[in-house]
N, C-alpha and C positions, 0 to 999 in steps of 0.2 A: 116768913111769919113765925116759924117755929123758934128761931133764934130770938127775935124781938120779944115774943111772949115769954120765953124762958128768962130773958133779961128784965122782965117786969113791966114791959110796955102793955098798955091796954090794946087789945086787938083791933078795936074800932078806930082808935086814934092812929095806930100803925097803918092800917088799910087806908085811912084818909091821907096820910103822908105819902104812901106809895102811889096812891091814885092821883096825886097832884104833882107827881114827878115823872121821871123817865121810866120808872118801874111799872107804870100803869099797864095792865094787860087784862085779858078776859078772866084769868084765874084770880086776879085781885079785885076787879070791880064787878064781876057778874057771878062767878062761881067760887067765891073765896072759900077755901077749905076749913077755915076756922068757924065753928058753930056760932050763930047769932051775929056775925058781922054783916051778912047780906041776908035779908029776910027770905028771899026766894031761892037761895042756894041749897043744894042737896045737903050740905053740912048742917044747915039749920033744921033739917027734917031727918035727923039721925042718919044721914047719908043714904036715905031711901030715894028712889026715883033716880034720875040721872043715868049716866053711862056706866054700866057695871064693870067692876074691876076684872072680872073674867073675860069680858069683851076687850078690855084694854090689853090684857095678856095676849089674846088672839091676834089683835092688830099689831102689836109689837112683834109677835112671832112672824107675821107676814112680812113686815119690814126687815126683820133679821134675815129671813130667807132670801129676800131680794138683795140685800146687801152682801150676803155670802155668794150668791150667784154672780154678782157683778164685781166681786173682790173689793168691796168698799168697806173700809173699817168704820164701825159705829160703836165706839167704846162707851159712850154714854147711853146709847140705845140698848147695849147689852146689859148695862147696869139697871136701867129702867125695867127691862124684861125680867131680870132676876128678881127685882123687888116685887113686881106684880105676880111673878110665879109664887113667891112666898105668900103674898096676900091671897092668891087664888087657892092655895092649899088649905085655907081656912074656909069652910063652907059658908059661914056667915059673911065674912069679908068679901068673898068672891061675888056675892050678890049686891053688895053696897056700891054706891057711886065711887068712881076711881079716885075722887078726892079724899076718900077715907085713908089714903096713903099718909096724909098729914097726921092722923091719929096714930097710925102704925109707927111712923118714924119718931113720934113723940113718946112712944112706949105706952100709949093709952088704948083702950078699947072703946068703941062708940056705944 
């Protein structure tokens, strides 16, 4: 979504295209991270409610520990954990829904 929006596409139109193709998934049709695309998504409510970023960091830490114990490399998991660690270092973002990462990656604040 971030790339499409930066290239000038309307977020609602882009979501519609994604949701009628193989890109359709929960994060595009139910909890879209772009505000005002899905009326019931946390992003439309200033990223309030939903699953908090600090809890996402906790869960990613549990997965990371399990991966280390089983000697299973999770390169993208480590990247996600690092991103949510940065988010959770901000007291406000730590309490927002984890989809606030969209705003953070865009260089915006909700």
